[in-house]
Kinemage of the C-alpha trace (Angstrom):
@kinemage 1
@onewidth
@group {chain A} dominant
@subgroup {mainchain}
@vectorlist {calphas} color= white
{ca met a 1} P 87.016 101.989 -37.382
{ca lys a 2} L 90.639 103.199 -36.839
{ca thr a 3} L 92.671 102.533 -39.704
{ca pro a 4} L 95.954 100.465 -38.910
{ca phe a 5} L 99.022 101.996 -39.052
{ca thr a 6} L 101.003 100.382 -42.090
{ca leu a 7} L 104.794 101.688 -41.641
{ca thr a 8} L 106.695 102.757 -44.795
{ca ala a 9} L 110.831 103.532 -44.930
{ca ala a 10} L 110.006 107.061 -45.146
{ca his a 11} L 108.386 107.032 -41.739
{ca ile a 12} L 111.676 106.641 -40.725
{ca thr a 13} L 114.314 108.515 -43.072
{ca pro a 14} L 112.245 110.388 -45.510
{ca pro a 15} L 113.514 110.613 -48.769
{ca met a 16} L 115.191 113.842 -49.791
{ca ser a 17} L 115.446 115.136 -53.586
{ca ala a 18} L 118.816 116.180 -54.806
{ca ala a 19} L 117.882 119.658 -55.663
{ca arg a 20} L 116.952 120.003 -51.942
{ca ala a 21} L 120.084 118.263 -51.140
{ca arg a 22} L 121.699 120.887 -53.414
{ca glu a 23} L 120.267 123.799 -51.959
{ca ile a 24} L 120.882 122.848 -48.190
{ca ala a 25} L 124.758 122.278 -48.825
{ca ala a 26} L 125.147 125.396 -50.987
{ca ser a 27} L 124.196 127.552 -47.698
{ca phe a 28} L 125.251 124.898 -45.426
{ca asp a 29} L 125.472 126.028 -41.952
{ca leu a 30} L 125.118 124.156 -38.393
{ca arg a 31} L 123.575 127.133 -36.934
{ca lys a 32} L 120.636 127.220 -39.153
{ca leu a 33} L 119.947 123.675 -39.950
{ca pro a 34} L 116.170 122.661 -41.426
{ca ala a 35} L 113.908 120.034 -40.043
{ca asp a 36} L 114.248 117.918 -43.486
{ca phe a 37} L 118.331 117.962 -42.974
{ca leu a 38} L 118.107 116.715 -39.439
{ca ala a 39} L 115.279 113.822 -40.298
{ca asn a 40} L 117.834 112.966 -43.017
{ca pro a 41} L 121.036 114.377 -43.563
{ca tyr a 42} L 123.143 111.886 -45.318
{ca pro a 43} L 122.169 113.686 -49.070
{ca val a 44} L 123.557 116.530 -47.570
{ca tyr a 45} L 126.515 115.016 -46.382
{ca ala a 46} L 127.272 113.535 -49.693
{ca met a 47} L 126.542 116.695 -51.845
{ca leu a 48} L 129.190 118.558 -49.572
{ca arg a 49} L 131.881 115.470 -49.676
{ca glu a 50} L 131.731 116.036 -53.828
{ca thr a 51} L 131.051 119.683 -53.821
{ca glu a 52} L 132.761 121.150 -51.019
{ca pro a 53} L 134.431 118.396 -48.721
{ca val a 54} L 136.456 120.871 -46.616
{ca arg a 55} L 133.827 123.667 -46.289
{ca arg a 56} L 133.911 127.197 -44.843
{ca met a 57} L 131.194 128.132 -42.531
{ca pro a 58} L 130.076 131.462 -41.866
{ca asp a 59} L 131.569 131.383 -38.740
{ca gly a 60} L 135.225 130.625 -40.066
{ca ser a 61} L 135.178 127.093 -39.044
{ca val a 62} L 135.664 124.690 -41.342
{ca phe a 63} L 133.637 121.170 -41.998
{ca leu a 64} L 135.064 117.973 -43.013
{ca thr a 65} L 133.110 114.966 -44.936
{ca arg a 66} L 135.357 112.513 -46.450
{ca tyr a 67} L 136.830 109.977 -44.562
{ca ala a 68} L 140.683 110.352 -45.030
{ca asp a 69} L 140.485 114.113 -43.886
{ca leu a 70} L 138.811 113.000 -40.463
{ca ile a 71} L 141.843 110.161 -40.193
{ca thr a 72} L 143.741 112.918 -40.705
{ca val a 73} L 142.804 114.955 -37.897
{ca tyr a 74} L 142.430 112.334 -35.484
{ca arg a 75} L 145.786 111.161 -36.176
{ca asp a 76} L 147.641 114.501 -35.337
{ca ala a 77} L 146.909 115.256 -31.800
{ca ser a 78} L 149.521 117.185 -31.350
{ca thr a 79} L 148.065 119.740 -33.758
{ca phe a 80} L 144.373 119.008 -33.375
{ca ser a 81} L 143.288 119.805 -29.923
{ca ser a 82} L 140.134 118.309 -28.415
{ca asp a 83} L 140.509 121.020 -25.367
{ca lys a 84} L 137.125 123.515 -25.756
{ca gln a 85} L 137.795 125.928 -23.059
{ca val a 86} L 138.314 128.353 -26.059
{ca glu a 87} L 135.286 127.356 -27.872
{ca phe a 88} L 132.983 126.858 -24.906
{ca ala a 89} L 133.536 129.807 -22.900
{ca pro a 90} L 131.536 132.242 -25.348
{ca lys a 91} L 128.961 129.433 -26.134
{ca tyr a 92} L 128.105 128.842 -22.302
{ca gly a 93} L 129.729 131.374 -20.360
{ca ala a 94} L 133.203 130.656 -18.448
{ca glu a 95} L 131.282 130.562 -15.229
{ca ser a 96} L 128.635 128.342 -15.947
{ca ala a 97} L 128.007 124.360 -14.955
{ca leu a 98} L 128.076 123.576 -18.529
{ca phe a 99} L 130.888 125.253 -19.298
{ca glu a 100} L 132.743 123.604 -15.877
{ca his a 101} L 131.428 119.897 -16.804
{ca his a 102} L 132.443 119.984 -20.505
{ca thr a 103} L 136.013 121.472 -20.495
{ca his a 104} L 136.831 118.655 -17.814
{ca ser a 105} L 135.100 115.569 -19.265
{ca leu a 106} L 137.608 113.071 -20.774
{ca val a 107} L 136.488 113.619 -24.390
{ca phe a 108} L 136.959 117.030 -24.578
{ca asn a 109} L 140.531 117.277 -22.906
{ca asp a 110} L 144.429 116.685 -23.955
{ca pro a 111} L 146.695 114.804 -22.065
{ca pro a 112} L 148.107 114.691 -19.396
{ca leu a 113} L 144.378 114.860 -17.803
{ca his a 114} L 143.129 112.792 -20.988
{ca thr a 115} L 145.787 110.132 -20.507
{ca arg a 116} L 145.359 109.631 -16.688
{ca val a 117} L 141.480 109.363 -16.705
{ca arg a 118} L 141.373 106.856 -19.645
{ca lys a 119} L 143.816 104.827 -17.874
{ca leu a 120} L 142.035 104.751 -15.016
{ca ile a 121} L 138.646 103.643 -16.521
{ca met a 122} L 140.298 101.359 -19.089
{ca gly a 123} L 141.396 100.048 -15.917
{ca ala a 124} L 138.049 98.524 -14.965
{ca leu a 125} L 136.996 97.639 -18.942
{ca thr a 126} L 139.426 95.122 -19.495
{ca arg a 127} L 138.635 92.022 -21.778
{ca arg a 128} L 137.892 89.947 -18.651
{ca ala a 129} L 135.854 92.115 -16.788
{ca ile a 130} L 133.741 93.107 -19.913
{ca ala a 131} L 133.278 88.987 -20.540
{ca glu a 132} L 131.995 88.915 -16.560
{ca met a 133} L 129.280 91.543 -17.246
{ca glu a 134} L 127.849 89.285 -20.165
{ca pro a 135} L 125.365 87.080 -17.988
{ca gly a 136} L 124.546 90.014 -16.211
{ca leu a 137} L 123.411 92.020 -19.044
{ca ile a 138} L 121.564 89.102 -20.710
{ca ala a 139} L 119.543 88.599 -17.519
{ca leu a 140} L 118.662 92.145 -17.645
{ca val a 141} L 117.669 92.291 -21.673
{ca asp a 142} L 115.552 89.043 -20.965
{ca gly a 143} L 114.048 90.762 -18.142
{ca leu a 144} L 112.961 93.751 -20.340
{ca leu a 145} L 111.983 91.267 -23.054
{ca asp a 146} L 109.520 89.578 -20.659
{ca ala a 147} L 107.938 92.831 -19.617
{ca ile a 148} L 107.290 93.767 -23.542
{ca glu a 149} L 106.084 90.293 -24.086
{ca ala a 150} L 103.511 90.341 -21.140
{ca arg a 151} L 102.260 93.604 -22.725
{ca gly a 152} L 102.517 92.753 -26.405
{ca gly a 153} L 104.426 95.487 -27.236
{ca gly a 154} L 106.125 99.040 -25.652
{ca asp a 155} L 108.496 101.352 -26.968
{ca leu a 156} L 111.295 100.525 -28.753
{ca ile a 157} L 113.333 103.373 -27.088
{ca glu a 158} L 111.860 103.909 -23.169
{ca asp a 159} L 111.302 100.412 -22.796
{ca phe a 160} L 114.139 98.777 -24.094
{ca ala a 161} L 117.162 100.644 -25.860
{ca ser a 162} L 117.405 103.323 -22.946
{ca ala a 163} L 116.544 100.975 -20.226
{ca ile a 164} L 119.967 98.906 -21.110
{ca pro a 165} L 122.913 101.241 -20.779
{ca val a 166} L 121.480 102.919 -17.835
{ca glu a 167} L 121.926 100.038 -15.838
{ca ile a 168} L 125.186 98.738 -16.991
{ca ile a 169} L 127.094 102.120 -16.636
{ca gly a 170} L 124.860 102.442 -13.102
{ca asn a 171} L 126.341 99.348 -12.174
{ca leu a 172} L 129.563 100.176 -13.279
{ca leu a 173} L 129.803 103.424 -11.145
{ca gly a 174} L 127.444 101.654 -8.186
{ca val a 175} L 124.892 103.489 -8.491
{ca pro a 176} L 122.258 102.332 -6.115
{ca val a 177} L 118.976 101.094 -8.422
{ca ala a 178} L 116.733 103.234 -7.071
{ca asp a 179} L 118.421 106.325 -7.821
{ca arg a 180} L 118.786 105.725 -11.257
{ca gly a 181} L 115.441 107.241 -12.172
{ca pro a 182} L 116.951 111.145 -13.079
{ca leu a 183} L 120.065 109.433 -15.056
{ca arg a 184} L 118.270 109.608 -18.285
{ca gly a 185} L 116.663 112.737 -18.042
{ca trp a 186} L 120.178 114.306 -17.153
{ca ser a 187} L 121.930 112.651 -19.805
{ca leu a 188} L 119.732 114.184 -22.459
{ca ala a 189} L 119.788 117.833 -21.757
{ca ile a 190} L 123.675 117.679 -20.663
{ca leu a 191} L 124.583 116.123 -24.157
{ca gly a 192} L 121.853 118.383 -25.888
{ca ala a 193} L 123.815 121.220 -24.810
{ca leu a 194} L 126.372 120.293 -27.095
{ca glu a 195} L 123.973 121.020 -30.403
{ca pro a 196} L 125.635 123.762 -32.499
{ca val a 197} L 122.585 126.086 -31.535
{ca leu a 198} L 120.669 126.256 -27.806
{ca thr a 199} L 117.493 128.105 -27.046
{ca ala a 200} L 117.731 129.657 -23.869
{ca glu a 201} L 115.049 127.191 -22.127
{ca gln a 202} L 117.567 123.994 -23.298
{ca glu a 203} L 120.595 126.193 -21.830
{ca ala a 204} L 118.934 126.415 -18.546
{ca val a 205} L 118.024 122.894 -18.404
{ca gly a 206} L 121.555 121.429 -19.262
{ca asn a 207} L 123.149 123.904 -16.575
{ca gln a 208} L 120.652 122.840 -14.031
{ca ser a 209} L 120.910 119.153 -15.109
{ca val a 210} L 124.888 119.532 -14.291
{ca arg a 211} L 124.236 121.303 -10.633
{ca asp a 212} L 121.705 118.012 -10.025
{ca met a 213} L 123.982 115.485 -10.989
{ca leu a 214} L 127.154 116.965 -9.266
{ca val a 215} L 124.887 117.312 -5.882
{ca tyr a 216} L 123.966 113.387 -6.238
{ca leu a 217} L 127.600 112.499 -7.367
{ca lys a 218} L 129.066 114.271 -3.867
{ca gly a 219} L 127.066 111.794 -2.134
{ca leu a 220} L 127.536 108.973 -4.056
{ca val a 221} L 131.700 109.314 -3.564
{ca ala a 222} L 131.595 110.030 -0.005
{ca glu a 223} L 129.664 106.977 0.477
{ca arg a 224} L 132.400 105.212 -1.956
{ca arg a 225} L 134.824 106.622 0.073
{ca arg a 226} L 133.515 105.328 3.041
{ca arg a 227} L 132.896 101.871 1.490
{ca pro a 228} L 135.333 101.140 -1.616
{ca gly a 229} L 133.955 98.765 -4.293
{ca asn a 230} L 136.301 96.255 -6.210
{ca pro a 231} L 138.106 98.370 -8.072
{ca glu a 232} L 138.539 95.433 -10.607
{ca his a 233} L 135.016 96.159 -11.457
{ca asp a 234} L 133.770 99.805 -9.871
{ca val a 235} L 134.751 102.460 -11.993
{ca leu a 236} L 134.220 105.018 -9.087
{ca thr a 237} L 136.203 103.143 -6.373
{ca arg a 238} L 139.187 103.339 -9.373
{ca leu a 239} L 138.855 106.884 -10.361
{ca ile a 240} L 139.071 107.957 -6.399
{ca gln a 241} L 142.006 105.864 -5.535
{ca gly a 242} L 144.050 107.351 -8.600
{ca glu a 243} L 146.798 105.647 -10.165
{ca ser a 244} L 148.926 103.123 -8.114
{ca ser a 245} L 151.983 105.881 -8.446
{ca gly a 246} L 149.880 107.795 -5.767
{ca glu a 247} L 148.988 110.631 -8.393
{ca lys a 248} L 144.885 111.157 -7.843
{ca leu a 249} L 142.149 113.205 -10.068
{ca ser a 250} L 141.202 116.241 -8.286
{ca glu a 251} L 137.502 116.457 -6.700
{ca val a 252} L 136.530 118.752 -9.910
{ca glu a 253} L 137.974 116.059 -12.599
{ca leu a 254} L 136.749 113.203 -10.638
{ca leu a 255} L 132.909 114.271 -10.829
{ca gln a 256} L 132.787 116.166 -14.130
{ca asn a 257} L 134.292 112.334 -15.653
{ca cys a 258} L 131.997 110.626 -13.481
{ca val a 259} L 128.946 113.002 -15.040
{ca phe a 260} L 130.854 112.039 -18.386
{ca leu a 261} L 130.372 108.595 -17.988
{ca leu a 262} L 127.074 108.275 -17.059
{ca asn a 263} L 126.114 110.572 -20.063
{ca ala a 264} L 128.655 108.720 -22.785
{ca gly a 265} L 127.893 105.428 -21.876
{ca his a 266} L 123.977 105.885 -22.022
{ca glu a 267} L 123.011 108.451 -24.736
{ca thr a 268} L 125.116 106.325 -27.683
{ca thr a 269} L 124.415 103.194 -26.839
{ca thr a 270} L 120.530 103.834 -26.554
{ca asn a 271} L 121.383 105.452 -29.920
{ca leu a 272} L 122.767 102.261 -31.340
{ca ile a 273} L 120.128 99.738 -30.205
{ca gly a 274} L 117.287 101.947 -31.159
{ca asn a 275} L 118.837 102.774 -34.569
{ca ala a 276} L 119.568 99.280 -35.039
{ca leu a 277} L 115.855 97.932 -34.588
{ca leu a 278} L 114.282 100.876 -36.353
{ca thr a 279} L 116.909 100.414 -39.252
{ca leu a 280} L 115.802 96.839 -39.573
{ca gln a 281} L 112.004 98.024 -39.975
{ca glu a 282} L 112.931 100.455 -42.631
{ca phe a 283} L 115.035 97.607 -44.488
{ca pro a 284} L 112.855 94.083 -43.755
{ca ala a 285} L 114.912 92.057 -46.298
{ca ala a 286} L 118.186 92.762 -44.098
{ca arg a 287} L 116.516 91.552 -41.302
{ca asp a 288} L 114.832 88.635 -42.612
{ca lys a 289} L 118.982 88.043 -43.846
{ca leu a 290} L 119.953 88.631 -40.387
{ca leu a 291} L 117.333 86.395 -38.958
{ca thr a 292} L 118.254 83.605 -41.265
{ca asp a 293} L 122.011 83.980 -40.659
{ca met a 294} L 121.019 83.668 -36.581
{ca glu a 295} L 119.157 80.861 -37.037
{ca his a 296} L 121.743 79.280 -39.156
{ca his a 297} L 124.013 79.639 -36.218
{ca ala a 298} L 121.375 78.745 -33.462
{ca asp a 299} L 123.817 75.634 -32.052
{ca asp a 300} L 126.711 77.621 -32.448
{ca ala a 301} L 127.454 80.502 -30.309
{ca ala a 302} L 130.951 81.749 -31.794
{ca gly a 303} L 129.245 81.724 -35.235
{ca arg a 304} L 126.007 83.778 -34.039
{ca glu a 305} L 128.521 86.329 -32.068
{ca ala a 306} L 130.219 86.837 -35.483
{ca val a 307} L 127.022 87.671 -37.143
{ca leu a 308} L 125.790 89.905 -34.641
{ca thr a 309} L 129.276 91.687 -34.365
{ca leu a 310} L 129.184 92.485 -38.365
{ca ala a 311} L 125.965 93.806 -38.155
{ca val a 312} L 126.530 95.753 -34.937
{ca asp a 313} L 129.435 97.149 -36.925
{ca glu a 314} L 127.225 97.989 -39.820
{ca phe a 315} L 124.429 99.635 -37.885
{ca leu a 316} L 127.023 101.856 -36.091
{ca arg a 317} L 128.302 102.898 -39.695
{ca phe a 318} L 124.807 103.376 -41.364
{ca glu a 319} L 123.601 105.216 -38.433
{ca ser a 320} L 126.178 106.512 -36.276
{ca ser a 321} L 125.102 107.268 -32.790
{ca asn a 322} L 127.500 110.515 -32.617
{ca gln a 323} L 127.709 112.392 -36.063
{ca leu a 324} L 129.921 115.077 -35.175
{ca gly a 325} L 133.279 115.850 -33.587
{ca asn a 326} L 135.055 118.970 -33.088
{ca arg a 327} L 138.932 120.218 -32.899
{ca arg a 328} L 140.955 123.063 -32.732
{ca ala a 329} L 144.180 123.953 -34.435
{ca leu a 330} L 147.110 124.512 -32.310
{ca lys a 331} L 148.974 125.738 -35.131
{ca ala a 332} L 148.928 126.670 -38.648
{ca ser a 333} L 147.982 123.385 -40.884
{ca glu a 334} L 146.355 122.081 -43.736
{ca val a 335} L 143.474 119.435 -44.040
{ca gly a 336} L 142.259 118.222 -47.424
{ca gly a 337} L 144.196 120.635 -49.473
{ca val a 338} L 143.049 123.890 -47.547
{ca ala a 339} L 145.160 125.945 -45.363
{ca leu a 340} L 144.024 126.516 -41.960
{ca asp a 341} L 145.131 129.242 -39.120
{ca glu a 342} L 145.798 128.868 -35.859
{ca gly a 343} L 143.180 128.497 -33.559
{ca ala a 344} L 140.728 127.618 -36.750
{ca leu a 345} L 137.829 125.408 -34.931
{ca val a 346} L 137.298 122.320 -37.170
{ca thr a 347} L 134.187 119.998 -37.239
{ca leu a 348} L 134.430 116.040 -38.050
{ca cys a 349} L 131.326 115.097 -39.790
{ca ile a 350} L 131.251 110.844 -38.570
{ca gly a 351} L 128.140 110.560 -40.352
{ca ala a 352} L 129.482 111.991 -43.666
{ca ala a 353} L 132.912 109.822 -43.069
{ca asn a 354} L 130.860 106.932 -42.677
{ca arg a 355} L 129.204 106.785 -46.044
{ca asp a 356} L 132.395 108.046 -48.017
{ca pro a 357} L 132.698 105.763 -51.390
{ca ala a 358} L 136.212 106.370 -51.216
{ca gln a 359} L 136.361 104.282 -48.243
{ca tyr a 360} L 133.281 101.844 -48.338
{ca ala a 361} L 131.637 99.793 -51.321
{ca ser a 362} L 128.103 100.836 -52.183
{ca pro a 363} L 127.993 103.110 -48.747
{ca glu a 364} L 124.585 104.094 -48.736
{ca thr a 365} L 123.467 100.253 -48.846
{ca leu a 366} L 123.011 98.537 -45.448
{ca asp a 367} L 125.377 95.596 -45.512
{ca leu a 368} L 125.048 93.522 -42.258
{ca cys a 369} L 127.776 91.072 -43.452
{ca arg a 370} L 130.369 93.929 -44.525
{ca glu a 371} L 133.752 92.986 -43.757
{ca asn a 372} L 136.624 95.151 -42.871
{ca asn a 373} L 134.354 97.754 -41.349
{ca lys a 374} L 136.952 100.536 -40.196
{ca his a 375} L 134.202 102.811 -39.329
{ca leu a 376} L 134.299 106.091 -37.350
{ca ala a 377} L 131.336 105.958 -35.417
{ca phe a 378} L 134.276 105.168 -32.243
{ca gly a 379} L 136.511 108.046 -33.182
{ca phe a 380} L 140.191 107.066 -33.902
{ca gly a 381} L 143.155 107.866 -32.481
{ca ile a 382} L 143.540 108.688 -28.607
{ca his a 383} L 139.945 109.546 -28.309
{ca gln a 384} L 139.003 106.400 -29.552
{ca cys a 385} L 135.876 105.717 -26.860
{ca ala a 386} L 137.223 103.637 -24.145
{ca gly a 387} L 133.573 101.781 -23.570
{ca leu a 388} L 133.758 100.568 -27.406
{ca ser a 389} L 134.109 96.745 -26.307
{ca leu a 390} L 131.177 97.148 -23.926
{ca ala a 391} L 129.026 99.253 -26.527
{ca arg a 392} L 129.609 96.151 -28.997
{ca leu a 393} L 128.609 93.782 -26.450
{ca glu a 394} L 125.474 95.672 -25.325
{ca gly a 395} L 124.386 95.833 -29.459
{ca arg a 396} L 124.764 92.323 -29.439
{ca ile a 397} L 123.028 91.257 -26.582
{ca ala a 398} L 120.401 93.344 -27.009
{ca val a 399} L 119.939 93.310 -30.722
{ca gly a 400} L 120.145 89.568 -30.927
{ca arg a 401} L 117.882 88.472 -28.486
{ca phe a 402} L 115.144 91.367 -29.214
{ca leu a 403} L 115.082 89.464 -32.745
{ca gln a 404} L 115.342 85.846 -31.345
{ca arg a 405} L 111.956 86.845 -29.389
{ca phe a 406} L 110.154 89.110 -31.514
{ca pro a 407} L 111.385 88.460 -35.331
{ca gly a 408} L 108.235 90.085 -36.368
{ca tyr a 409} L 107.843 93.059 -34.459
{ca arg a 410} L 106.266 96.025 -36.393
{ca leu a 411} L 106.177 99.589 -35.726
{ca ser a 412} L 102.328 100.754 -34.425
{ca ala a 413} L 102.922 104.426 -34.907
{ca val a 414} L 105.381 107.116 -36.664
{ca pro a 415} L 108.722 107.140 -34.729
{ca met a 416} L 109.755 110.619 -33.118
{ca arg a 417} L 113.536 111.275 -33.843
{ca gly a 418} L 115.694 113.359 -31.229
{ca gly a 419} L 115.890 116.499 -33.914
{ca arg a 420} L 119.734 116.620 -33.533
{ca ala a 421} L 122.895 117.116 -35.432
{ca arg a 422} L 125.540 115.408 -33.213
{ca phe a 423} L 123.409 112.583 -31.600
{ca arg a 424} L 121.397 110.724 -33.797
{ca gly a 425} L 118.785 108.310 -32.379
{ca phe a 426} L 115.234 108.245 -31.614
{ca leu a 427} L 112.999 109.449 -28.781
{ca asn a 428} L 110.420 106.971 -28.956
{ca ala a 429} L 109.157 104.194 -31.051
{ca pro a 430} L 105.748 102.697 -30.440
{ca phe a 431} L 105.523 98.955 -31.368
{ca arg a 432} L 103.772 95.814 -31.206
{ca thr a 433} L 105.452 92.368 -30.921
{ca asp a 434} L 102.670 90.360 -32.695
């Protein structure tokens, strides 16, 4: 007879001894990360914050782990560039599909391209537009929950967390429902290529995914030119039509930022929802309190929304979907008392900054009622995530309605992490609803 699976917290986040964290921190190198770091990087981040908060890496770059130092870099966009041409040319090859994509996307560009693209996207992500998405999002989530209930369980990632953002972003860009099947695979491959080290296979799959996505999008753009959508809601139509002043994106800028939108809005929100539901399995007392607080506001929609808003922001702080960011110093400068040469590459460790005790009380504690939670999961400054309000809405609706439907959900097997340093999430997490 098969022994029933019994969950322990170590199945989700394996513990790491102080001695092991000190050992990894002493020789810390993003190009040589051990498996136990990828499973639980936070003890190493804590050690680096304490002993070497501005760490000189073997490749000459610096690695920042303090909240205040990240804010310094985020605020000074004139000194610290987001443009990745210098960094990505040797990584991917200047003629590769991955290089063309990542050096044209919104997140890896400076003004004026960044300003133009962000303005166009934000025009379709107004507070009113996002509020109007809520009924459709609720219907989508409830439909997924109905299917899960009929089966008595499923996979938290494949059957729920990843299915929500792919539909929302697909709707924003007007991707026909029948065409959305390949989007998750393309996204994982293209964003996975941003990891510090790539195998030849990962690079090849990443390049092919960009090419496949562009072939599809060229047809979609051509169709939208023939039949424009409502620019108040359809991001693709807005990007095609350009600004009211008449300034338009080039074809390359247009296509590559469509790729970016499909990927960025999908991967990070999948991780937000998946990490939240897995973290609640790791910390059952927090889950029980959240359920109690939601029940207390059962007849008060605004109160329930406030409870879930605080919870979602704490999930984002505690297990940031995106753990790393990068900048390049355009001139000689200083961060955290350490001099940087012109051209220095800087890695911003969001996962470490979001657990900095200089910024947060009891940062290693999951506190779903944490107030004034100024986490950096969405970045900061001019590059703060354009879709943060939409991501928060997706998180609130997904986590809240899942818990209402399945308050006693439990894992039925050990979940599998993605095994990446930059994007932290799970690939699968089988569960039962009873």
